[in-house]
N, C-alpha and C positions, 0 to 999 in steps of 0.2 A: 148125480144121475141126468143124462141127456134123454131129450124126447125121441132118439132112436132106440133106447132102451127100454121104453115103456111097452110092456104088456096088455092086451086087451082083456086078458083073465084076471089080471092084478087092479082091481080100481083103487083111485086114490082119492083122498078127500080135497075139496075145494083147495084149501088151504096149501095143502100139499102140492097141486097141480101147480098153482100159482107160484110157488117157490120155485118148480123145475122149470118154468117159463121163465121167471126171473134170472135163475142160474143159468140158462141156456142165452139169454142176452148178455151176461156178463161177460167182457172183453169186445162186446160188438161196439165200435166207435164209428159212426156213419154222418155223413154230411148231407142235408135235405133243403132244397130250394123252395121257397112259397111266399105269399103274402100275407102278413101278420093282421090277424082280427081278435075282435075280444079280449081285450087286454085288461086285466084286474091284477091289482097289488093287495097281497094278504101276508102281514107278518114277515117282511123281509123277502117273500117269494113273488115273482112276476109270473101271473098265469097269462097264457095267449093259446091261440088257434093258429096254426099254420095251415092256410087254404091253398089247394093247386091252383095255379092261374090258367092252367090248358086245359084241364080235366076235373072231373069229380074227384074229391080226395079233401079230408080234414084230419090234423094230426095235432091232437092236444100236447102242448110243450109246457114246461116250467123252468123257470131259470132262478137259482138264487141271487142275490143282490151281491153277497160278498165275491162270487164267483164268475159275474159277469164279464165279459170282456168286448162290450158294444164299440164299434169301431168309428168312432166318433159322432155320433147322434143316440137320441134316446129311442126308443120303441115308439113307433107311431102305428095307429091304424091305416092299411093300406100299403105299408112301407113292405118292398120285396127285399128278402133277405136269405142269407143262406147261414144254417145253425148248423151247429156240428154238436154230437153228443151221443147217447145211448138210450136205447127203449127200456121200460118199465111198467111193470102191470102194480097198480095200487091197489092191495089185497082188500081194503074195506068195501070199496066199489067194485072191484074187478075191472077197472078202467087202464086201458093203456096210455101212458103218456111216454111224450119224450122230454128226458131231462137233458137240458142244453147247458153246453160247457161254455161256447163263444158265439156270437152271433156276427156277424159282418154283411155289411149293405151289399147288394145286387142289383146290377145295372148303373152304367155313366151318369144317369140322370140323378138319380138317389145318391149316388156318392157324391156329386158335385151341390148337391142341395143340402145335404148334411155337411159338407166342407164348408161350405158358405156360411151356414147358420152357426157352424162351431167357430169359424174365423172371427165373426161379429163378435159371438159372446167372448172371446178370450181377448179379443182386441179392447173392448169397452171396460175389461179386467185391468188391462195393462199388461198383460202377458207379453206383448211384442214390443213393449216401449224400449226405446232406444237407453232411456235413464235407468233403467232396470238391470243393461246388459254390464257385464264386468270386463276390464281389460284382459287379455291373454297375458300370462306370465311372458314377459321379454324373450327369456332364454330357455326355452321348455327341453327338459330331457327325459323324464319318464311320462311316457304316452299311456294311458288307458284306452285301449281299443275295442268298440263294440260293434261287432259286426259278424257276418256269417264266414267261418272259416273255408266253405265251399264256394261261394260267390266271387262273381269276377272283380268285385269292387276291393277285395282285399289284396288281388293283385298288383291292379291298378295303384294301389296305395303303397305298396312296398316296392316298387319299381322307381317310384318316384320320391321318395323319402328323402333319399340323399345320404350322404355319410357323413352324420353329425355325431356319431355314437349313442344314439336314442336307445333308450330302454321300453321294449314295448311289451306290454300285458294283454292278450288278448282274451275276450270272453265272448264265446261262441254262441251266438244268439239266430235264431230264424229270423230273418227280417222281409217275411213275406209269408201269408197263410194264418190258420187260426193259433199256432204257437208263437206267433211273432211277439204279439203284445207282450202275453205275459214273459217271456224271455228276455225281451228288451227291458222291462220292468226290473227282471232280476238282476239283469245285468249292471244298470243305473244304480241301483240299491246297492250293490256290492261293491262296486268303485267308491261310492261316496260312505259305505260303511269305513272303508279303508282309505279315507281321502289323503292321509298324511303320506302316503306310497306314492301317491303319482302327482303329476303338476297339473295336467289336463286331461279331459276326457272326450274323445274323437268317437262320433258315431257317423259311422257312412254306408252307405249301399248305390247301388247303381239304379239308373233310371228305370222308367215302365211307366204302365198306365195309372191312373189314378186308383183304380181299384188294387194295383200290386203295391201301390203306396199307402194302403190304408193303415197299416200299423204304425207309420209314422204322422199319420193325421188322427190318431187316439188322442182323446182327452188324456185320458190318464199319462199315456207317453209323453204327451206335449207337456203336462203340469209337471212330471217327474224331471224333466229336463229343465225347466224354468226354475226349478226350487234346488237342482243340484248343487252341492257343497264346490263341487270341482267345474271349474270353468269347461264352458262345452263348444266344441269346434263341430259343427254339423256338415256333412258333406253328403246329400240325400240327392239322388236323381241327376238330371242333367238341368242344364240353365233355364229351360222351358218348365221345368218342375219344381213348384215350391211347396214343401211339405209344410205343415204347420209345426212339426217339431225344429225344423230347419230355421221359422221364423222366431221360435222361442229361443233357440241358442244363444249364447253370447256372442259368437260370430258364424255368420252362414257362408258357405262357399258352395260353389256350384255342383261339384263332383268329387269323388275320392281323392282323384290327382290333384286337383286343387287344395284338398285339406293338407295332404302331403306337403305340399309346396308353401303353405301357409305356415306350417309348422317350421319351415327352414329358413324362411324370409330373413328373420332376425340375424340367425348364424351364419348366412351368406353375407349380410351386411355387415357384420363383425368381422367377417373374415376379409372382407374387401376393405375395411377400416384397417384391420392389421396390416395389410398388403400396402395400403398407401401411407403408414407409419413408417413400414421397412424403406419405402422408397426415400421419405420425407427424411428419415434420420441418415439413409445412404448418403442422399444430396447435401445435408447439412455436416456429415462428416468430410465429405470431399471438400465442400467449399471453406471449413474450418482448417481443413490441413493445407490447401491453397492459400489460406489468408496467413496461416503460419509460416508458411516456405516465404511469402511476400515480406511478412514482417522480419524474418531472419536476414532476407536478402538486404533489407533496408537498414535493421542493425548493422550488418557486416557493412556496408558502405560508410555509417557512421563513423564505425570503429575506426575503419580503415583511414578516412579523413583526420579522425582524431590522433590517430598516430601520426599519420604527415605531419599534421600541425606541431605535436610535441617534437619529433625529431628535426624538425625544420632547422631551429637556432641550433641545434648539436652540428648538423651538416654546414651550415653558413660556418661556424666557427672552423669546422675540418675545412673548408674551403680557404677560410683565410689563413689557417696556419699553413696548407699548401702552398699558397701565393707567397707568404711571408719566407717558406723554406726555399722556394723556388728564386727570390730575389737576394736570400742570403747565399744561395747555390752560386748564380750566377756573380755575384761579388765576390765571392771565395775563388771562382774561375779565373776572373779577371787578376787578382792578387798572384794566383799560382802563375798565370803566364807571365806576370813581371818579374816573378822570382825565377822562372825560367831564363826571361830575356838579361836580366842582371847577372844570372850563373854564367852564361854563353859570355857576356861580356867580360866578367872577372877573370874566365878562364882565357880570354886573350891576352889580358894586360897581366895575367898572374906573373909572367915570367919577370917582371919589373919590379924591383920594391917599392917605387915610387906608385906604381900601378896599385901593388898590393895594400899600400897603405891609403891608397886613395879608394881602393875597395874596401877596405875595412873599415874606412870613415861612412863610405857610401851605404855599406851592410848594416852600420850598427844606425844609421839614419833613418834606413828602411825600418829595420826592426822595431826603431822607436816609435815608429808610424803604422806599423802593422796593427790592423783591427783585432784580430787573433789575440794578439798578446794583450792587447787593452782588456778583451773579453776575460782572457784568463788571469786579469788582476782584479776583476770584479766588475768591470764596466759593463753596460747594458747598451744593446743596439736598438733603439725604440722606431716602430714602425705604425703607420695607422694606413690601412687598406694599401699597403704596398709601398707605402710613401715614407722616407724618413724622415722623422722627425728632428728637428735641430734648434726650436724654440719652443718655451713655454706658450707663446701667444699662438702656437697652431694648436694648441689643445683646447678642449673644452670639457668643462666637470660631465661625465656621463659618457665619454667617448669610449670606445673598444679599442684598444692598444694590444699590439703584439711586441712582446719583449724578446729578444734574441740574447742569449747567454751562449758562453763558452762549448756547454754541453748540451744546449737544449734551447727550445721556446716556451714562453708562457704568455697566455691572454690574460690581460688585464682591463679593469675599468677605472677611470680618471673620476676620482670622488670631488677632488678639489684642485687648486693649482695657486702656486705664489709666486710671483715674478721678482726680480731683483729689485725693481721699481718700486713695489709695494712695501 
């Protein structure tokens, strides 16, 4: 039943009326700004009043410690905050209270003060110490991305991630406002609960004022990032904005774009190394081919020279044989010319018996001295370097000799000699 359905003729008991009021408040979620006063802790609940800073007004508030999402500071007297929650009436006393679900600081000065205080506290604990930070995987492939699906940060990130075959899993979370802290915490816990599925956790959002970055200066978020099982890259804000979450991350970069580029650095270096190796392999192969070609040419020249060396003695013997044959041919030609001359002479005197007898005697004499007939009888015509050898004294052991026979020639070597005088 709503208040609009209440009839004046049907009175309710106090309890029933308060139930109607609380039922009407159900589903109402509002944000209220004011100054904190009268803080009191009882059994895990913080009670305080929220005072209007510009006019009269006081609102009783309570917040459960387990559900509190204070952004980077503890409640203090006089602190100006913005609380979100819903109104309710406490029936035993009939008091209207505001059940707070989240608290965030209001005003740049208060935020800066809370930021400085929390930074100093966490720094003393070593949360930001470089010794605590872990190295990022050299070649990350599976990326856990924590950011808002609707923000500009994810567009900048995806535009610069490069084509390295990354597998990217997005956890959609508010990065500003009252829901940001709880959703960021859920995202960090989700990825860490399944840490074997990813190589690195990337947390990003665009820049903004200190107030817009409150969620990333929340102590709970900072500690969750510091305790993450997965290595964390934080690209939060711009270069002038340094969130505490980014300081606690294993790798802090200035923007979402820088976070994307950081993931591709090792892959780009590896690609350049591969390209360098390809060039080096090609150069080595080309130089190897040139070297082999030069070696082949050298080997060919050596073989050619060796072949010439092996053939030289045979060619020398061939030339000697040719010279011996030339000498024999000249000698044979002279003999033929003499035979012709004798034949003509004999023809002129053949008509007389005396001449014929003379001719027969002369022919017999010539034939007896014909070298060819001597060769046919087994004699040998001996030369050395085209000179006729007539005496043993002209020969030394080891001399190369040419022996002319009736039907050809022979090359020989003198092994020893024996003269008649010995």
